[in-house]
C-alpha positions, 0 to 999 in steps of 0.5 A, a space after each residue: 721312569 729312569 728310561 723313556 716314558 713308553 719304556 717296557 720290561 719283563 719282570 721275574 714273577 718271584 726270586 729264583 723262579 722263572 717267568 711263566 709265559 700265561 703271565 704275560 697273556 690275556 686268559 681268553 685263549 688257550 694257546 694250542 699246538 699246531 700240525 702233527 702231535 710227536 708226544 701224545 697221550 698213547 694209554 689210558 686206564 680210569 675203571 675196572 670192576 669193583 674198586 678202580 686200581 692201577 690207574 694210569 696215563 701213559 705218554 709216547 714221543 721220541 725218544 730223549 724228549 725232556 718232559 721237564 715243565 710238561 704236565 697231565 691235568 685231569 678235567 672233570 666233564 661236569 661243570 669242566 673244571 680241572 681236578 688234578 695236576 701232576 708234573 711230568 719227569 724225565 727223558 723218553 726212553 728209547 724203546 722201539 725205533 727211536 720212541 718211547 713211553 713215560 706214564 704216571 700213575 694214580 691211587 684207586 679211583 684217583 681218576 674219575 670214570 667219565 661220561 664224560 672226563 678229560 685229560 690234558 697233555 700240557 707243555 708249560 702253558 701250552 695244551 698239545 692235547 686235550 682228549 676226553 672219554 664217554 663224550 666232549 666237553 668244554 674245558 672251564 679254568 686251568 689251562 686248556 680253558 675254553 677248549 673243546 675236547 675231542 672224544 677218544 671214541 673208546 671207553 671202560 665200562 667198569 665192568 672189565 676185570 684189571 689189567 686191562 687198558 685202552 690204547 693206540 695202535 697202528 704204525 706211525 710217528 705221530 698221535 695221528 698216525 693211530 686209532 684206539 683200541 677197546 680194553 685190551 691187556 695193559 702195557 704201562 710203560 712199554 710200546 702197546 700191542 700192535 703198535 709200531 713206531 715206524 722208526 728208519 723214517 725220521 720226522 722232520 722237526 716242527 713248530 708244535 706250539 707258539 706263544 703268544 698264540 696265532 691270531 692273539 689280539 691284547 698282547 702285552 708290549 713287553 711280551 717275550 715270544 716263545 717257540 718250542 719243536 717237536 723235538 731237539 733242534 739247533 738254530 743258526 743264523 737268522 732262523 727268525 724274524 719279527 716284523 710289526 706294522 709300526 715298530 718295524 723289525 725286532 731283534 730279540 735275546 734268545 734263550 732257552 732250547 734245544 726244544 723251547 726257545 725265549 725271544 726276548 725283543 730287544 725293544 717293546 712292541 708298540 701299543 695296537 700294532 700288529 706283528 708276525 713271527 717267521 720261524 725259518 726252515 733253513 735255520 732250525 736242524 734237529 739233533 738227532 742221528 737219524 737222518 734225514 730229514 734234518 730241516 724243516 719241512 717248510 718256514 712256520 708263521 704265526 702273528 698276534 695283535 698288540 694293544 696299549 697296556 695303558 689304556 686297557 681297563 684295569 682292578 684299582 688298588 683299593 679293590 685289590 687291598 679291600 677293608 679287611 686284614 688282608 687282600 680283598 682280591 687274590 691271583 692274577 691282577 692288573 692295576 695302576 698307580 703312582 711310585 710312592 716308594 721306591 725301594 727297589 735292587 737286590 737286599 737289602 733293599 725291599 726288592 720293590 716298589 710302592 703304588 698308590 692310586 692317586 684318586 683312591 676310592 673315598 673309602 678311609 676304610 681301604 688302603 690306596 697303596 700296595 707294594 710291588 715286588 720285582 726281584 733285584 730289578 731297577 724299573 721305576 723311580 719316583 713320580 712315575 705312573 705306572 701299570 702293574 700286571 702279576 700276581 697279587 697275594 698276602 706276603 708275611 701279612 702285606 698285601 703285594 704284588 709280584 710282578 709280571 709286566 711293569 708299563 710306564 704310563 707317565 707321570 703322576 703325583 700322591 698328596 700324602 694322607 695326615 695320620 695321627 697318633 694314637 690310633 683308634 684301634 690297632 686294626 686301623 693301621 691296616 687302612 693306611 698299609 702301602 700308602 704315602 702319609 705324612 704324620 703332622 704332629 709333633 712326635 716324641 722319640 720313645 725307643 732308639 735301642 734298634 737304632 744302631 742294628 735296624 736304623 729304626 726308632 719308635 714314635 709316639 704323641 707323648 713320652 711313654 711311661 712304664 705301665 706298672 710305674 704309673 697303674 697297679 699291675 692288673 686291668 689298669 696296667 693292661 689298659 696302659 699297654 694298650 693305650 701305649 700300642 696304640 700310640 706307637 709307630 716305628 720310623 724306618 730306614 730305606 734298608 733291611 740290613 743290620 748295622 748300616 754305616 752310616 746310621 741315618 738318624 741322628 739329630 737335625 737330619 744328619 747321622 748319629 755319632 758320639 757327638 750328634 746323638 738321638 735321644 728319648 724325649 726327641 722329637 719330629 714333625 712333619 715326616 713324610 714316607 710310606 706306611 709299610 708292614 714289613 720286618 727290618 730284615 731280621 726276626 729280632 725286629 719283625 713284622 710291624 707298621 713301619 713309616 719309611 721316609 727315605 725313598 719316599 715320595 716328598 720324604 727324605 732323612 727326618 729332622 729330629 730336633 734335640 728336645 731332650 738335652 744331654 746333662 753335662 752334669 747332675 741336677 743340683 740337689 742339697 745334702 751334705 752326704 751324696 750317695 749314688 746307685 749306678 749299674 756299670 753294665 758287666 764291667 769285667 777286668 777279665 776280658 771276655 775272650 772265649 773260655 767260660 772262666 769267670 765267677 766264684 768257680 771260674 766256670 761261668 760266662 765271662 761278660 763285658 769287654 771282649 778285648 783290652 781295647 773295648 776294656 779300655 773304653 768301657 772303663 774310661 765312660 764308667 770312670 766319667 760317670 762316677 767321677 760326675 756324680 760327685 758322690 761319696 758313697 756309690 752302690 755298683 750293679 753288674 761288676 764281676 763277681 771276683 774276689 777283688 779285681 775288678 773292684 780294684 780295677 775300677 778304684 785304680 782308674 777313679 784314682 788315676 783322675 780324682 787323685 791316689 786315695 781318693 776312692 776305697 772300695 768294700 772288700 767283700 770277696 765273691 758273693 754268691 754264684 752269679 757272674 756278677 755281684 753288687 758292690 761299693 765303692 767310697 770316699 775315705 775323706 768322707 765317710 769311714 766303714 764301720 765293722 764288717 759288712 753284711 750279706 743276705 743270701 739264701 742261707 739267712 732266709 730262704 725266702 731270698 734264692 740267691 741262685 736267681 736274685 744277687 746276694 745284698 750287701 750291707 754297710 754301715 758308715 760314719 759320715 765325717 764330722 758324725 752320722 751314720 748310715 748304712 747302705 743296702 745294695 741290691 739286684 734282684 731276679 730280672 723279668 726277663 726269664 721265667 722262675 720255676 713255678 713263677 712265670 709272667 702272670 699277665 698282669 704287667 708285672 712280668 716274669 718272677 714276680 712272686 720271687 722278688 717279692 719274697 726276696 723283698 720281705 726277706 730283705 725288710 726282715 733282714 734290715 730290721 734285725 740290724 745285720 751290721 750292728 750299728 746301733 742306728 735305723 737310718 737304712 738307705 736301700 738302692 740298687 736295682 730291684 728289677 721292679 717299678 713302683 706300683 709293683 708287690 715288690 715295692 709294696 713290701 717297702 711301703 707297708 714297713 714304712 720305707 719311703 720311695 724317695 725317687 717318687 716322693 722327689 720326682 714323681 710319676 715321670 721319674 726314669 732310669 731305664 727304658 724298656 720297649 718304648 717305655 720309660 721307668 725306673 727299676 733302679 731304687 732309693 728307698 729310705 727307712 722310716 727314721 732316715 726318710 726326713 734327712 733326705 734333702 734330695 734325689 736326682 737322676 742322672 739321664 745320661 744313659 737311657 735316653 742315649 742309642 745302645 750303639 754309643 757304647 763301648 763295643 766295637 763288634 758290629 761296627 764299621 772301623 769308622 764307626 768304631 771312632 765316630 761313634 764312640 766318645 771316652 765321657 759318661 753318656 751310655 756308659 750303662 743302660 741305666 741311668 744313675 741315681 743320687 741321693 743327698 742327704 743332712 744326717 742328723 747325729 744326736 751323740 747318744 752314748 747310753 742310759 743314765 742311772 737309775 737305769 742301767 745299760 745292757 748287758 745288765 738287767 734292771 730289776 723294777 717292780 712292775 707297775 713303778 714309774 721308771 725315769 728313763 734318762 739320756 743325754 744328747 749333743 745339746 739342747 735339741 728340742 723335745 721332738 728328738 723321739 722317732 715315736 714312742 718307745 716300745 717294750 718287749 715282753 717275754 718270759 724270762 731267759 726265753 725270747 718265745 713269745 715275745 710281744 710288743 708294745 707301746 711304752 706310755 710315758 706317764 709325765 711325757 718327755 722333760 728336758 734339764 738345760 742345767 744337767 743337759 739331761 733327758 728324761 722320759 717317765 716310763 709307766 710300767 704295769 702291774 700285770 708285767 709281774 714275773 716277765 721280762 722286758 726290752 725297753 727300746 728307744 729310736 732317736 730321730 737320728 735313727 739311733 736307737 738302744 735297749 735296756 733289759 728289765 725284770 720285774 718283780 712283784 
């Protein structure tokens, strides 16, 4: 304890609510009034002929009495249980000589008809009256628990007409001065007929209730004392005394009034002692002007005895928790445990602490720990052994006790329970709720997305990969999702706030900075903390099982190890031409300063940097990343969709570092309707654009919905020194939001899978038409396809003969993006059939996906200090996707056309059907006979029309031959007699991707 071993304090039961005094006392006996009863039940109607109607209970008392906190409790005499509680409110009016009435009305049949039944008038938790009609009975439960009712001696038989009631009659000022009448005409909310309040002779103020009740035993050492007077009073001087047999005289802090006062003793009572409270008449005077009398007639004295809270019986924590998903015992409880996690204090603290039974019950299915809510108080310290009384309940699905008293009982220790991942079942986590645990394994960091905002990371026994990267969508992927859930646990800091400074979880137990990162793939072991089930303070990180090592017994800031070092440069790969794909995460040259002025029409929300300072920070990181790629061509995702400004801005910044003229861009203007587009930058010293770029959008193919996917961009380049390549940059519809008629089907592919699949089908068909008129089949499809390797859109490419280069070179554990704790790649490099053999290497540069998002360029939600320490103008966290690099050794056969006897287009060669035609050409030397990519093809069609075209393989009568003397290749094409009267296109494709056609017309 931060105070002495025997320190005791009274706590709030819940934030913003006054402590109910009943929570401080044993349930053995109800507290009742003493002496005359100035506020009393004055009139009752509960039964009449037919359906009972107009039922009510009326209260009478001194005018000005505030009834806040008073209530009427109805009791069923058959069994004695309460069946209705109704609060009173308002102030009693002056209807006659300083007295008046207030009533509560009930619906038809709202009050039970007796034989017997009863009514309790309750002030707070003190029973002022417990009356019954048609007999007596003992109350079971509720405020009158254990009391026997007083029969008023009158009843309503049920044969009386509506409009009658039972009433008090006579003259006086207190209940004892009046007698009950038989049913007479009701006078609800008025002084009864035949009733006179004596007025002029004022009644002296008196104590009507006290807590603890006179003669109470087992009172808690931290208990408060309450005194309730018959009317509002003023207290002056030494109006009370508290004397105890062991601890002597007690002063107290007085609160409340003017009718009910609370005494909070300056020091707690001692264990097992007798205490006497005296309310001195000389220090109490009424506040009314009806004088005399003003003072109490005599001193009021009551006594009670305490017990040592630490020696009494209690309910063990495991019994409260039980073995199910929610508390086995709820309501008022007393328990005991060692403080294993101290998270007290006002928000953003958890506003309480965790205690654990140091021995437990030996049942692994029941938790030995529990959370104790104590508002904003600071009562305990780690290692304290405390006795807690309060209300047990589930709060946000975590069992907790809202404390009414906390008593220090010494010190203790708890050995943490070893917990290993994965869990056998998700339900298994519940058995550790509220306990001190240790994670003995070497665990891998799988998620840091919310490290900056909430101070949390997610770990597992291994790195997790996107389910549809490693498994087919459907049952296999869903099984992988479940497997990863079982293998995941959050490690959180001690607070429930956002954007804290400093961020505790960096490497080596030091805070997170731009230089001291925490990467996915880093490891941690031996973490000791409390297993909580809480949120992070915001719905963006909702209720989940979280281990909180900070402020836990034997815990502290974990020491994360740099198992996944930052790569200063991409892994070396072969190839004399390098093509990269990079997401630049909303690189907008238009500052997002408020108005929606972006997009092709100038009416879309701007993204990216919110200020010039942010833009310069963003640009520095992106430039560092692009230059670090050492690529000749870079396809870009998420660049602002304006005419040229953003691309020009980026190229200008690149050339400022690499030298003027090093970089150029493909000028596409705006593309599509979105605020972002795809783009291309390149090095003119390495490649030259060929002809015009081409765009795939909905106008080209309706299957490609360009309001959902960004239009694709194709550009052909000639490599300086030889070789031709077409690069197609893509950014298909995301998984995050649904598409019309294309929701998430639950197979693991996410939203809009059909939309992406149809876009992929449109892409492969469009590419097959050679949209840039390149004359070359070498195509590299890159960009964010928003699909993992086993999903349908990628299957479309594979079926058409494309090669998934990332899978081929990097395997199933490749990744460029992390989502929800799973690593995978949405950023693809797909090689056309002719290009695949020319690929020399592939690598992903892991500079972004592994890094915490908080290390990006943004300034918002950071302190001034963090704007400095969390930023570096380097490549790390320049985006949320890792860039991809493909190394190519392009072939260049330098085919220039067919040689006689075959004429090149547009000429049509007229030949006899069935003839063998020598198709000849020259290449750049003797390249051997393995220069053709497959067999030549023939597309037959009616002359003058392409309708009904049929493609077939063109058989070679004698195969391919080479004449070194003339540097000539000859392929003897055997035509068919069945082709008479038809036309055909003969097409030949070389291993360097070049393809050519010749047109033929067949005669008899």
